[in-house]
N, C-alpha and C positions, 0 to 999 in steps of 0.2 A: 515461316522460313526456317530452314535448318541451319544451325550454326556449324560452320566448318572449322575444325581445329587441326593444326598440323600434327602429323604423327610424331610421337616422341620415341626416340631411340633409347637404348639402354644406357648410353653414355650421358644422356641429358639428366637422368635421375640422380639425385644426390640426397643422402640422409644426413641431416644435421643433428649432432648430439645435443641433448638438452641438459643444461646444468642449472640447478636451482640457485637462486640468488643468495639465500640465507645459509644453505648447507655448504659443507666443505666440497671443494672440487674433487671429483673422483676421476681416476684415470680409466680410460677405455682400454680393454684388453685387446689382444690381437684378433680375436674373433669378431670384434666390432660391438660387443655388448658390454655394459658396465658390470663390474663385479657385484654379486648379490650380497646385501647386508641382511643377516638374519635377525639380529637384535639391535634395534635402534632405540637409544635412550632419549626420552623427551627431556627438555630442559626443565628445571624445577620452576614451579609457579612462584612468582614474586610475592613476597609478604606484603599484604595490604594494611597491616596494623599501623603503619606510620601515617596513614591517611585518616585514621579514626580520630574523632573529636569527643572529648568527654561531654556527657549530657548532664544538664542541670537537674532535669526531672524525667521520670519515665514517661513513655508515650501514653496518652489518654485515648485508648482505642474506641471508647464509646463516643467521644467527640469526633474522632476521625470517621467513624461509620455514619454518624448523623450528618456530617459535612458532605460525605459522599452521596448519601441519599438525597440531600438537598440539591446537590449539583446535578444528579440524574433527573430529579423532578424538574429542575429549571431547564435542562436540555430538552426534555420531552415537551414541556410547555412551549418553549421557543420553536421547536420543530412543528408542533401543531399549529401555532400562530402563523408560521411561515407558509404551511400548506394551505391554511384557510385564506391567507392573503393572496397567494398565487391563484387560487380558484376564483376568488372575488374579482381579481383583475382580469382574468380570462373571461368571466361572465360579463363584466362591463365592456370589454373589448368587443365581444359578440354583439351586445346590444348597440354599441356605438356603430359598428360596421353595418348593422341592419338599418339603423336610422340614416346613415350617410348614403345608403343605396336608394333611399326614397320610400321605403316601405313604411306603413303606418301601424302594422300589427306587431311591433317589436316588443312591447311591454309584456312581461310575464304576468299572466292572470292566475291568481291562486283561487281555486274553488274549494269550498268545503262541502262535503257530502253529509247530508242529514239522514240518519237512519233512526226511525222511531222505535 
C-alpha cells in the first residue's frame, strides 16, 4: 500500500539554526549563514599530574607477563571445558530422546578395526 503524504508548500519549510551547547553563541548574519571561523583554538588539555601517586617500587614486568600468560591459559582451558561440556550434554540429550521414543538401537557402538 502506498503511503500518501500531504504536499508541502514553501511556507511550511523552516530552517532551524544549530547552536552547539559548549561553544559560544554565534550570531547569524543577514544572509542566513553563520560567520566562518578560520582558526579555532582548542582548550588546553588539563594537567593530570595531580592524580599521580608515588610508587613504592618499580613494576615487575616479568611477573606481570607471567600472570597474563597464566590468565590466558586459564581462559583457554575454561573455554575448552565449556565446549566439551556442551557437546556432552547435546550427545546425552540425543541419546535420551532416542530412548524416550522407544527405539532400542540408541547406544553408540564403538568398533575397532584390525589391520594385520
